C-alpha positions as CSV (number, residue, x, y, z in Angstrom):
1,X,0.0,0.0,0.0
2,X,1.5,3.3,-1.1
3,X,0.5,6.3,1.1
4,X,0.0,9.5,-0.9
5,X,0.2,13.2,-0.1
6,X,-1.4,15.6,-2.6
7,X,-0.2,19.3,-2.8
8,X,-3.0,21.0,-4.6
9,X,-5.8,18.6,-4.0
10,X,-8.6,20.8,-5.3
11,X,-7.0,21.5,-8.7
12,X,-7.4,19.4,-11.8
13,X,-4.3,17.3,-11.2
14,X,-5.4,16.8,-7.6
15,X,-8.9,15.7,-8.6
16,X,-7.4,13.3,-11.2
17,X,-5.1,11.9,-8.5
18,X,-8.0,11.3,-6.2
19,X,-9.8,9.4,-9.0
20,X,-6.7,7.2,-9.5
21,X,-6.6,6.4,-5.8
22,X,-10.3,5.7,-5.7
23,X,-10.0,3.3,-8.6
24,X,-7.1,1.4,-7.0
25,X,-8.0,1.2,-3.3
26,X,-5.8,-2.0,-2.9
27,X,-2.7,-0.1,-4.0
28,X,-3.0,3.5,-2.7
29,X,-4.2,5.4,0.4
30,X,-4.6,9.1,0.6
31,X,-2.8,10.2,3.8
32,X,-2.4,14.0,3.7
33,X,-3.6,16.9,1.4
34,X,-3.1,20.6,0.9
35,X,-6.3,22.2,-0.4
36,X,-5.5,25.9,-0.8
37,X,-8.4,28.3,-0.2
38,X,-11.3,26.1,-1.5
39,X,-12.8,25.4,1.9
40,X,-16.0,23.7,0.5
41,X,-14.0,21.2,-1.5
42,X,-11.6,20.7,1.4
43,X,-14.5,19.9,3.7
44,X,-16.0,17.4,1.3
45,X,-12.6,15.8,0.8
46,X,-12.1,15.6,4.6
47,X,-15.4,13.8,5.0
48,X,-14.7,11.4,2.1
49,X,-11.0,10.6,2.6
50,X,-10.4,11.4,6.3
51,X,-6.8,12.4,5.8
52,X,-4.4,12.6,8.8
53,X,-3.4,16.2,7.8
54,X,-5.4,18.7,5.8
55,X,-3.8,22.1,5.1
56,X,-5.6,25.3,4.0
57,X,-4.1,28.5,2.6
58,X,-5.0,30.8,5.5
59,X,-5.4,30.6,9.2
60,X,-8.9,31.9,8.8
61,X,-9.8,29.1,6.4
62,X,-8.2,26.5,8.6
63,X,-10.1,27.6,11.6
64,X,-13.4,27.5,9.7
65,X,-12.7,24.0,8.5
66,X,-11.4,22.8,11.9
67,X,-14.6,24.0,13.6
68,X,-16.9,22.4,11.0
69,X,-15.1,19.0,11.1
70,X,-15.1,19.0,14.9
71,X,-18.8,19.6,14.9
72,X,-19.2,16.6,12.6
73,X,-17.2,14.3,14.8
74,X,-14.0,14.5,12.7
75,X,-11.9,16.4,15.1
76,X,-9.1,13.9,14.8
77,X,-8.0,15.3,11.4
78,X,-5.1,17.6,11.9
79,X,-5.8,21.0,10.3
80,X,-2.8,23.1,9.3
81,X,-2.4,26.3,7.2
82,X,0.1,28.4,5.1
83,X,3.5,27.3,3.9
84,X,4.2,25.4,7.2
85,X,1.0,23.5,6.7
86,X,1.9,22.5,3.1
87,X,5.4,21.4,4.3
88,X,3.7,19.3,7.0
89,X,1.5,17.6,4.4
90,X,4.5,16.9,2.2
91,X,6.9,15.6,4.9
92,X,4.5,13.6,7.1
93,X,6.5,10.6,8.3
94,X,4.0,8.1,7.0
95,X,3.8,9.5,3.5
96,X,5.5,7.5,0.8
97,X,4.7,9.5,-2.4
98,X,4.0,13.3,-2.8
99,X,2.1,14.6,-5.8
100,X,3.3,18.2,-6.3
101,X,0.5,20.0,-8.1
102,X,0.3,23.5,-6.6
103,X,0.4,26.1,-9.3
104,X,3.2,28.7,-9.1
105,X,6.1,29.0,-6.5
106,X,3.6,28.5,-3.6
107,X,4.4,24.8,-3.7
108,X,8.2,25.2,-4.1
109,X,9.2,25.0,-0.4
110,X,7.0,21.9,0.3
111,X,8.2,20.1,-2.8
112,X,11.9,20.7,-1.9
113,X,11.3,19.6,1.7
114,X,9.6,16.4,0.5
115,X,12.6,15.6,-1.5
116,X,14.9,16.3,1.5
117,X,12.7,14.0,3.6
118,X,13.4,11.2,1.2
119,X,9.9,11.0,-0.3
120,X,9.2,9.9,-3.9
121,X,7.8,13.0,-5.7
122,X,5.6,13.2,-8.8
123,X,5.9,16.6,-10.3
124,X,3.0,18.4,-12.0
125,X,4.3,21.8,-11.1
126,X,6.4,23.5,-13.8
127,X,7.5,26.4,-11.6
128,X,9.4,24.1,-9.2
129,X,11.9,22.9,-11.8
130,X,11.9,26.2,-13.7
131,X,12.7,28.3,-10.6
132,X,14.7,25.8,-8.5
133,X,15.4,22.8,-10.7
134,X,19.1,22.8,-9.9
135,X,18.5,22.6,-6.2
136,X,15.7,20.1,-6.3
137,X,17.4,17.7,-8.7
138,X,20.7,17.9,-6.8
139,X,18.8,17.0,-3.6
140,X,17.0,14.1,-5.3
141,X,20.4,12.7,-6.4
142,X,21.7,13.0,-2.8
143,X,18.6,11.1,-1.5
144,X,18.8,8.6,-4.4
145,X,15.1,9.1,-5.0
146,X,13.4,9.5,-8.4
147,X,11.7,12.7,-9.5
148,X,8.8,11.4,-11.6
149,X,7.2,13.8,-14.1
150,X,3.4,14.0,-14.3
151,X,3.3,16.7,-17.0
152,X,2.3,14.7,-20.1
153,X,5.3,15.7,-22.2
154,X,8.0,14.8,-19.7
155,X,6.1,11.7,-18.6
156,X,6.2,10.6,-22.2
157,X,10.0,11.3,-22.4
158,X,10.5,9.3,-19.2
159,X,8.6,6.4,-20.7
160,X,10.5,6.5,-24.0
161,X,13.9,6.7,-22.2
162,X,13.2,3.2,-20.8
163,X,14.0,2.0,-24.3
164,X,17.7,2.6,-23.9
165,X,20.5,3.8,-21.7
166,X,20.8,7.5,-20.8
167,X,24.2,7.8,-22.5
168,X,22.5,6.5,-25.7
169,X,20.0,9.4,-25.9
170,X,20.9,11.9,-28.7
171,X,18.1,14.4,-28.1
172,X,14.6,14.9,-26.8
173,X,11.7,16.2,-28.9
174,X,8.9,18.0,-27.0
175,X,5.7,18.4,-29.1
176,X,3.7,21.6,-29.1
177,X,0.2,22.2,-30.4
178,X,1.3,25.6,-31.7
179,X,-1.6,27.4,-29.8
180,X,-4.3,29.6,-31.4
181,X,-1.8,31.7,-33.4
182,X,0.2,29.1,-35.2
183,X,-1.1,30.4,-38.6
184,X,-1.6,34.0,-37.6
185,X,0.8,36.4,-39.5
186,X,3.3,38.2,-37.3
187,X,2.0,41.5,-38.5
188,X,-1.4,40.7,-36.7
189,X,0.1,40.0,-33.3
190,X,-0.1,43.6,-32.1
191,X,-3.9,43.3,-32.4
192,X,-4.4,40.0,-30.5
193,X,-7.1,40.3,-27.9
194,X,-7.4,38.6,-24.5
195,X,-10.4,36.6,-25.8
196,X,-8.5,35.4,-28.8
197,X,-5.5,34.4,-26.7
198,X,-7.7,32.4,-24.3
199,X,-9.3,30.4,-27.2
200,X,-6.9,27.5,-27.3
201,X,-7.7,25.0,-30.1
202,X,-6.9,21.8,-28.2
203,X,-6.9,22.2,-24.4
204,X,-9.0,23.7,-21.7
205,X,-6.7,25.1,-19.1
206,X,-6.3,27.9,-16.5
207,X,-5.9,31.4,-17.8
208,X,-2.2,31.8,-17.2
209,X,-1.2,28.5,-18.8
210,X,-3.5,29.2,-21.8
211,X,-1.8,32.5,-22.4
212,X,1.6,30.8,-22.0
213,X,0.6,28.3,-24.6
214,X,-0.4,31.1,-27.0
215,X,3.1,32.7,-26.6
216,X,4.9,29.3,-26.5
217,X,6.3,30.3,-23.1
218,X,4.7,27.1,-21.7
219,X,6.8,25.1,-24.1
220,X,9.8,27.1,-23.0
221,X,9.2,26.2,-19.4
222,X,9.0,22.5,-20.5
223,X,12.4,22.8,-22.2
224,X,13.9,24.0,-18.8
225,X,12.1,21.2,-17.0
226,X,13.5,18.6,-19.4
227,X,17.0,20.0,-19.0
228,X,16.8,19.6,-15.3
229,X,14.9,16.3,-15.1
230,X,17.0,14.5,-17.6
231,X,20.3,16.3,-17.1
232,X,20.6,17.5,-20.7
233,X,21.9,20.7,-22.2
234,X,19.2,22.9,-23.9
235,X,20.7,22.3,-27.4
236,X,19.7,18.7,-27.1
237,X,16.1,19.5,-26.1
238,X,14.1,20.4,-29.2
239,X,10.5,21.7,-29.7
240,X,8.5,20.6,-32.6
241,X,5.0,21.9,-33.5
242,X,2.5,19.0,-33.8
243,X,-1.1,20.4,-34.1
244,X,-2.8,17.1,-33.5
245,X,-1.2,16.7,-30.0
246,X,-1.4,12.9,-30.6
247,X,2.3,12.3,-29.9
248,X,3.2,13.6,-26.5
249,X,7.0,13.5,-26.9
250,X,9.8,11.7,-28.7
251,X,13.3,10.5,-27.7
252,X,16.0,10.1,-30.4
253,X,18.8,7.6,-29.7
254,X,22.4,7.6,-31.0
255,X,21.7,4.9,-33.6
256,X,19.0,7.0,-35.2
257,X,16.0,5.2,-33.6
258,X,13.2,7.4,-32.4
259,X,10.7,6.3,-29.8
260,X,7.4,8.2,-29.5
261,X,4.8,8.0,-26.8
262,X,1.0,8.0,-27.7
263,X,-1.9,7.7,-25.3
264,X,-5.3,9.2,-24.5
265,X,-5.2,12.8,-23.5
266,X,-6.2,12.0,-19.9
267,X,-3.9,13.2,-17.0
268,X,-4.9,10.1,-15.0
269,X,-2.6,8.0,-17.2
270,X,0.7,9.9,-16.4
271,X,-0.4,10.1,-12.7
272,X,-0.9,6.4,-12.7
273,X,2.4,5.8,-14.3
274,X,4.2,8.0,-11.8
275,X,2.4,6.4,-8.8
276,X,3.2,2.8,-9.9
277,X,6.7,3.3,-11.4
278,X,8.6,1.1,-12.2
279,X,5.6,-1.2,-12.6
280,X,2.8,-0.7,-15.1
281,X,-0.6,-1.8,-14.0
282,X,-3.8,-2.4,-15.9
283,X,-6.2,0.5,-16.7
284,X,-9.1,1.3,-18.9
285,X,-7.4,4.4,-20.4
286,X,-7.1,3.1,-23.9
287,X,-6.0,4.9,-27.1
288,X,-7.7,3.8,-30.4
289,X,-4.9,3.5,-32.9
290,X,-7.6,3.4,-35.7
291,X,-8.3,7.1,-34.9
292,X,-4.9,8.1,-36.3
293,X,-5.5,9.9,-39.5
294,X,-2.6,12.2,-39.9
295,X,0.4,13.5,-38.0
296,X,1.8,16.9,-39.0
297,X,5.1,18.4,-37.7
298,X,6.8,21.7,-38.2
299,X,9.6,23.8,-36.5
300,X,8.4,26.7,-34.3
301,X,8.9,30.2,-35.6
302,X,11.3,32.1,-33.2
303,X,10.3,35.5,-34.7
304,X,6.6,35.0,-34.0
305,X,7.2,33.4,-30.5
306,X,10.2,35.2,-28.8
307,X,9.2,33.7,-25.4
308,X,10.5,30.4,-26.6
309,X,13.9,32.0,-27.4
310,X,14.0,33.6,-24.0
311,X,13.4,30.3,-22.3
312,X,16.3,28.7,-24.2
313,X,18.5,31.6,-23.1
314,X,17.4,31.2,-19.5
315,X,17.9,27.4,-19.6
316,X,21.5,27.9,-20.8
317,X,22.2,30.5,-18.1
318,X,20.4,28.8,-15.3
319,X,20.1,30.2,-11.8
320,X,18.5,33.6,-11.4
321,X,17.7,33.8,-15.2
322,X,15.2,31.0,-15.0
323,X,13.7,32.4,-11.8
324,X,13.3,35.8,-13.5
325,X,11.8,34.2,-16.6
326,X,9.0,32.6,-14.6
327,X,8.4,35.6,-12.3
328,X,8.3,38.2,-15.1
329,X,6.0,36.0,-17.2
330,X,3.5,35.6,-14.4
331,X,3.5,39.4,-13.9
332,X,3.2,40.2,-17.6
333,X,0.5,37.6,-18.3
334,X,-1.6,39.0,-15.4
335,X,-1.2,42.5,-16.8
336,X,-2.2,41.3,-20.3
337,X,-5.3,39.6,-18.8
338,X,-6.2,42.9,-17.2
339,X,-5.7,44.6,-20.6
340,X,-2.9,46.8,-19.1
341,X,-0.4,45.6,-21.8
342,X,-0.6,44.1,-25.3
343,X,0.1,40.5,-26.3
344,X,3.5,41.3,-27.8
345,X,4.5,43.2,-24.7
346,X,4.6,40.0,-22.6
347,X,7.9,39.0,-24.2
348,X,9.3,42.5,-23.9
349,X,8.6,42.7,-20.2
350,X,10.1,39.2,-19.7
351,X,13.3,40.1,-21.7
352,X,13.9,43.4,-19.9
353,X,13.4,41.7,-16.5
354,X,15.8,38.9,-17.4
355,X,18.4,41.5,-18.6
356,X,18.1,43.5,-15.4
357,X,18.3,40.5,-13.1
358,X,21.9,39.9,-11.9
359,X,23.4,36.5,-12.8
360,X,23.3,34.4,-9.6
361,X,23.0,30.7,-8.6
362,X,21.1,30.4,-5.4
363,X,22.1,27.9,-2.8
364,X,18.8,27.7,-0.9
365,X,15.1,27.8,-1.5
366,X,15.1,31.1,0.5
367,X,17.5,32.6,-2.0
368,X,15.3,31.4,-4.9
369,X,12.2,33.0,-3.3
370,X,14.1,36.3,-2.7
371,X,15.2,36.4,-6.3
372,X,11.7,35.6,-7.4
373,X,10.4,38.6,-5.4
374,X,13.0,40.9,-6.8
375,X,12.2,39.8,-10.4
376,X,8.5,40.4,-9.8
377,X,9.3,43.9,-8.6
378,X,11.5,44.5,-11.7
379,X,8.7,43.2,-14.0
380,X,6.2,45.5,-12.4
381,X,8.5,48.4,-13.1
382,X,8.4,47.5,-16.8
383,X,4.6,47.6,-17.1
384,X,4.1,51.4,-17.4
385,X,6.2,51.4,-20.6
386,X,3.6,49.1,-22.2
387,X,0.0,50.3,-22.1
388,X,-2.5,48.4,-24.1
389,X,-4.7,50.5,-26.3
């Protein structure tokens, strides 16, 4: 029986993880969970799963949930809050496996502490490896514990790499749908509206990740993730546009063989893979090969999508540049969604913030968070230069 902690239990990855646990009660037990600020969902989960520890975002939310559960006779559930509560969920001594699915740097400290505590970690949080990948992967090596990717692209790479030795891998190919502006002329980018950018042709996602997909910054983050997870230089991690999103990733070996991973577009499959690794267990998540009609591929256009170029530059530099990339993008995307800047201004804010961030390699999570805060402040200073009309 594998005992599971979920960081981000009320989000889409958290819900999918709960579904996997529910469908495999003989294999998995939910032990602890961090639920953020969704008190209603947290209460329902506490009643259903009866975790040993439940963490909420704020002390006020925690007190509300604690009182309600006590009134219902569930006072034995430990209620925590804030960053300390999330760390408690991730490092509980009885936890075997931690699913890291909190969006943004909010889950960074807890994820790092889980690795330090010798837990197996399944990563569905891009920001952890983008902002602090060097620290987290170094600690995982010290603990001799795997970091198992849940993001579909990196999960696919992980599966394909089982077809050979690491020293036989020539390069990794990450597929990208191309987003809503794949065929939009560059001359029209200045006029792109928030509504257009949120209209992704393939996926339904949160607002920030949808905008990041439109700028290809999301794929840039995945390049950085791949570099950290698989210890590869950025020049050996390639992005290829694949509008059908049928192939999740490919791995090319030194003899010229290429392995591709195909499966249903259901996050329960990579979650199940991570939770059961190195085993594979039976599931009903089947892909119908007869549905394959065509597979198109093309290189991305770096002139149309400068965010991808910036991500490669950050990946090569490492340290503070990847932290600044993520922080500035979050600030710029938020400003675009509020119509304070235009679509093409997102990359300009990010580039200027990266250029003004001193080149440093933090040695602790506290340093990472300090650089993150400085980069966000720098990015805010860039915003008045770009006012959307």
